[in-house]
N, C-alpha and C positions, 0 to 999 in steps of 0.2 A: 793221357796221362796230363798231369799237373804237377810242374815244376815251380816252388818259391825259391830265387834267387837271392833272397834276402834275410837272413836271420840270426840270431846270435844266441850262446850256449853262455850258462851261468847267470850272474846278478849284474843286468845292465842297470846302471845311475842308481845305486843302491837301493831299489825298492825293491820288496818283499814280495811284491804283485807280478813282478816281472821276471822274478826267479825262476830256472827253468833248468834243469838237468836234461840229456836224452830223452827220459823214460818220460818227462813233462813236455817237451816239444813232439814227441810221437803223439800223446794224447792230440795235441792241438791239431796235429797235420789228419789224425783219424776220426776228427770230429768235422773237419773243414771239406775232404775228401780231397787232400793233397798228398801226392807221392813221394817227392821228395824236396830237401830244404836245407838249401845251403848255408851255413853259418860260418860266423869267426866267433871268437872268444871275446865274452866281456873281459875277463880279466886280462887280456891282451891289449883290448883297447883303452882300459882303465886305469891299470896298475902295473904288470909286469906283463913283458910281451913272452918270453920264453916258458914262464910257469904257463900262459894261458895257451900259448901254444902246445904244450906236452899236454895238459888237460883235455886240450879238444882233440889230438891224438888216441888219447887212450877212449874217451867217448865214441869216435867212429868205429874205433874197433866193437863196440855194443850194441853199434844201431845199424839196422839195412836202409832205413831212412834219410840218413844224415849226409852230407859231402860238405868237405871244409873250407874256408879260407887259411892259409896261414898269414898271420900280420906281421909287419914288418913299422918300423918308426926312425926315421933319417935323425931324430933326434940322439939316437945309438945309432951309430951308423953300421955296430956291431952286429944288429939284428939280421943282417942281410943274410949272413949266415943260416937262418933261420928258415932260408928258403931250401933247404934241403927235405923239407916235408915235403916237398912238391915231388919227389919221387915216391910218394906212397900214393897210390893212385885212388884215394880215398879224398884226397887234398886235390881242387881242381884250380885254385887258382890264388892271389892275393888280396886281402883286405887293405884300405890305406885310407886311415881317418885324420886328416890335420886338424879338426876341430878338437879333440880330444887328447891329441899327441902335441898340439900347441906349435904347430908351426904353419906358416901360409904355403900352399903348394907351389907358389910361384918362386920363391925364393930359390938364389943361384944355387944354395947349398942342398937343398929338397929337391930342387927340380934336377940336377944331376944325380943323387941318390936316386930318385925313382926312374929315370933313366936305364940306370944300370938294373934294376929290379924289372923292368920291360924285357929287358934283353934275356931275362930268364925265364919268364914262365906267358902263357897265352891269351891269361885273363887277369885283368885286374877290377874289383869293387872300389871306385871312389864315394867316401861319402860326401853329398854334398848339401849344406844347410840349409833346411827349410825353415829359419827364424830369421827375418830380417835384421840384415847391421849386424850378423854373427859370423858369417860363415870364413874360412879358410881355405877354401876351395872354390874359385869361382868359376862356375862352367865354362864359360870360354876357354879359359886356361886350361880345364882337362881335356877339352873338344881339340884345343890345339896339341897339346901334349898326345890324344890319340893320333892326330892326323902325320905327327912323327913317327908312329910305332904301328904301322899298317898291320903288322904280323902278331901284334898283341890284340885281343878285343878289350873293349874298355865300357863298363858300364857305371853310369852315374844315377849312385840312390837318390830317393826322393822326389823325382820328378825332376830331375836336375836344379831343386832347390826353388822350386814355386812356393810361395809362402802368402798367407792372409793380408791384404793391404792394410797399412795400419792407418791410413788416411782415410781410406774408404774402404772400411772391412767388410763390406759385404760383397767385396769383388777379389778374386785372388790374383797377385802378381804374375804373370809367366814369364819374367825377364830370363831366366836360365834357359828355359824351353826354346825361347827366341834366339837366344845367342846358338845354342845348340843346333839349330836348323840350319843354320848357314853350312855348317859340318856336315850334316847327313846325308846329304846330295849327294858328295863325294866320297864319302869316307864310311864305308861298311861295316867297319870295324868298332864304331859307337852306338851305345846303345843306353836306355833310361829304363829305370824301372819305377815301376808303381807304388811302392812302398810310402805311402803320404796318406792324412787323414781327410786332406781335401776334396780327394775323390769320395769322400762318402757327404762332406757337408755341401758341396756346391754341386747344382746342376752344370754339367755342360764340359766339366773337367776333363775327362777322360776325351772326350769328340775335342776338345781343344789341341789335346796333347796328339791325338793320330793326325790333325790338321798341321801340328808345326812340324813333327819329327816322322810321321808313317809308321804303319804297323810292321814294317820289317826293322824299326829301331826300338821297339818296346817288349821289356820282359816282365812276367809278372814276379812281384815282391810285395813282401806285405811289413817285414821289418818285426815279426815273431820272436819273440814273446810280447814284443810291445802290443803286439794285434795276437789276438787270443786266436782261439778255435772259432768259436761265433763270428768274431770279425775279417778272421780269412773267409770264411764262408759268404761273407756280407761281399767281400771285394770282388770273390768269384762271380757272385749273381749281377754285380754292376757291369763286368763285364760281360756275361753271358747276354744282358739285356741292353745291349749296344746295337744299334742297326746297322750293323756291317756284317759283311758274309760270314760264314760259319770258319771257313779256311782263315779267314784274317784272326778271327778269335781263337783258334789252335796255334799261330803265331806266338800268341801271348801269353797263352798257357804252356806252351814244351817246344814247340818247333824251334822259335829263334832261341831258346835256352839249350837247347839239344847241340844247335851250331857251336853255341857258347862254349860248352861243357865238353870239350872233345873225348872226354873219357866214359863221359854217361853211358855209350853203347856197350863198352865191356861191362859194366856196373850193372846194368839192366839186364844182359842176358843171364848172369851169374843165378 
């Protein structure tokens, strides 16, 4: 089984080539050989939280391969009521995107709001920017947040925000992973996803990720449809060709994700 922990429904970044309803997403999954994709609503991230979550709920009803993240935004504190969707077994957690929503994750106002959210869900996916100098969610802040909520699993997107070094562009900057590595040895609830184009561009990126945080803290993610079916397939091949034991590759593809998505067993058995 392969579970992609990080995707989107709708039109991300207003780009027509990244437009994907549930049928298009399933085409990508079938081409890549992926069994499940966990998605948030692009509309919720970029435009209207409530409309996007409602659209996603309808799409999940029409798909056997999609699972959903409900989106909340502390700028609009009433969106905490959107956590009602977690009563739906197809919703498996909460998506947090400080960059698109325009707040810093460590601001006292946002921090308090997100703590309230963490008390009501067992899984949160945080966007962590992979563009130098642009992020509103520092990896260490999120790791510290996770350490304060041991019963809530935390996923940091985009390899915890590694980026191409602007001064020496032939080397990636692993600052986020280096910060997070101080927490993964003692926090079993902190995970990093693989949704990052540098895993294709630079040799050794995945190996360095394993060295810093360990295979028990990594989950497979692609940011689909920003990566289409062939790119997803390529990501799978990169992991399959790592010189690590087969059981560690299985952790990447599904075992770790199944630990995070506590509802997955009942969904798979249907």
